[in-house]
C-alpha positions in Angstrom: 29.4 11.2 2.2 29.7 14.4 0.2 28.3 14.5 -3.3 28.8 17.3 -5.8 26.6 18.6 -8.6 27.3 16.3 -11.7 28.2 13.2 -9.7 26.6 10.0 -10.8 24.9 8.1 -7.9 22.8 5.0 -7.3 19.6 5.7 -5.5 18.5 2.6 -3.5 15.1 2.5 -5.1 15.2 4.4 -8.3 18.7 3.5 -9.7 21.2 5.5 -11.5 20.9 9.3 -11.3 22.9 12.5 -11.3 23.3 15.0 -8.5 21.9 18.3 -9.6 22.3 20.3 -6.5 22.3 20.4 -2.7 19.8 22.8 -1.2 17.7 23.7 1.9 14.1 22.5 1.7 11.2 22.7 4.2 9.3 19.5 4.5 6.5 19.1 7.1 7.8 22.3 8.9 11.3 21.0 9.2 14.2 22.7 7.3 16.9 20.3 6.1 19.5 19.9 3.4 18.5 17.7 0.4 20.2 16.4 -2.7 18.3 17.0 -5.9 18.9 13.8 -7.9 17.8 13.5 -11.5 16.8 9.8 -12.3 15.5 9.4 -15.8 12.8 12.0 -16.2 12.1 12.6 -12.6 13.6 14.6 -9.8 14.1 12.8 -6.4 14.9 14.8 -3.3 17.1 12.8 -0.9 17.7 14.1 2.7 21.4 14.7 3.4 21.1 13.2 6.8 22.6 10.3 8.8 20.8 7.8 6.5 22.2 9.1 3.3 24.6 6.1 2.9 21.5 3.9 2.8 19.8 6.0 0.2 22.6 7.1 -2.2 26.0 5.7 -3.1 28.6 6.0 -5.8 28.1 3.6 -8.7 30.1 0.4 -8.5 33.5 0.6 -10.1 34.2 -1.2 -13.4 36.6 -3.7 -11.8 34.2 -4.5 -8.9 31.3 -4.8 -11.3 33.1 -7.4 -13.4 33.6 -9.4 -10.2 29.9 -9.1 -9.4 28.9 -10.4 -12.8 30.9 -13.5 -12.2 28.7 -14.1 -9.2 25.5 -14.1 -11.2 25.9 -17.8 -12.1 26.6 -18.9 -8.6 23.7 -20.7 -6.7 21.2 -18.4 -5.2 20.2 -18.3 -1.5 17.2 -20.4 -0.7 14.0 -18.4 -0.3 11.0 -19.2 2.0 8.1 -21.0 0.3 5.7 -18.7 2.2 5.1 -15.7 -0.1 4.9 -13.2 2.8 8.1 -14.4 4.3 9.7 -14.3 0.8 8.5 -10.8 0.1 9.9 -9.6 3.5 13.3 -11.3 2.9 13.6 -9.8 -0.6 12.6 -6.4 0.7 15.2 -6.5 3.5 17.9 -7.7 1.0 17.3 -4.8 -1.3 17.1 -2.1 1.4 20.9 -1.5 1.6 20.9 -0.5 -2.1 24.1 -2.4 -2.9 24.8 -4.0 -6.3 25.7 -7.1 -4.4 22.1 -7.3 -3.0 20.7 -6.9 -6.5 22.8 -9.8 -7.7 21.7 -11.9 -4.7 18.0 -11.2 -5.4 18.4 -12.1 -9.1 20.2 -15.3 -8.2 17.9 -16.3 -5.4 14.7 -15.7 -7.5 16.2 -17.5 -10.4 16.9 -20.6 -8.2 13.4 -20.3 -6.7 11.9 -20.2 -10.2 13.4 -23.6 -11.0 11.2 -25.2 -8.2 8.2 -23.0 -8.0 6.4 -20.4 -10.3 7.1 -16.8 -9.4 4.1 -14.9 -8.2 3.5 -11.2 -9.1 5.5 -9.9 -6.2 8.4 -12.2 -7.0 8.3 -11.0 -10.7 8.2 -7.4 -9.6 11.3 -7.8 -7.4 13.1 -9.6 -10.2 12.2 -6.9 -12.7 13.3 -4.1 -10.4 16.5 -5.8 -9.4 17.3 -6.5 -13.1 16.5 -3.0 -14.2 18.6 -1.4 -11.4 21.5 -3.8 -12.1 21.3 -3.2 -15.9 21.4 0.7 -15.3 24.4 0.4 -13.1 26.0 -2.1 -15.4 25.6 0.3 -18.3 27.3 3.1 -16.4 30.1 0.9 -15.0 31.0 -0.7 -18.3 30.1 2.2 -20.6 27.3 0.4 -22.4 23.6 1.1 -22.8 21.2 -0.3 -20.3 19.5 -2.3 -23.1 22.9 -3.9 -24.0 23.4 -4.7 -20.3 19.9 -6.2 -20.1 20.6 -8.3 -23.1 24.0 -9.5 -21.7 22.3 -10.2 -18.3 19.6 -12.3 -20.0 22.4 -14.2 -21.8 24.2 -14.9 -18.6 21.1 -16.1 -16.8 19.7 -18.3 -19.6 21.4 -21.7 -19.4 22.8 -22.9 -22.7 20.8 -25.8 -24.2 22.7 -28.9 -25.1 
């Protein structure tokens, strides 16, 4: 994967950012190439190594994103009742950094919340997944992240009869 300065990218943990440059950096005595990625007000240095595809990816296309949004209302995967197992499963799901994984976490936690109260870790995962998805949604569909978050809330809140 070869990114250029100015390319929009999704960082697996921090969300939507922009490639600023590729440069050599020395970290712990090792010299390697790193992408400087501006995410919000911070700069993230991402190694340009064999794990780059797990850390950075191009944002999801508009067409693909619209299909993903349709999946938000589908039933979520069952989550373990044990909080440690649930935290591990959610962490593993989010590690690939894909938009599909964000949708899966949001759906699964939404379904879990119907039968059991979300603990602090669950709420943190849900907040992170929603924030990352809203940022990418905003980019993909040319709306603000706040508009995306509002629309996401509307999709996830069942209509009352």
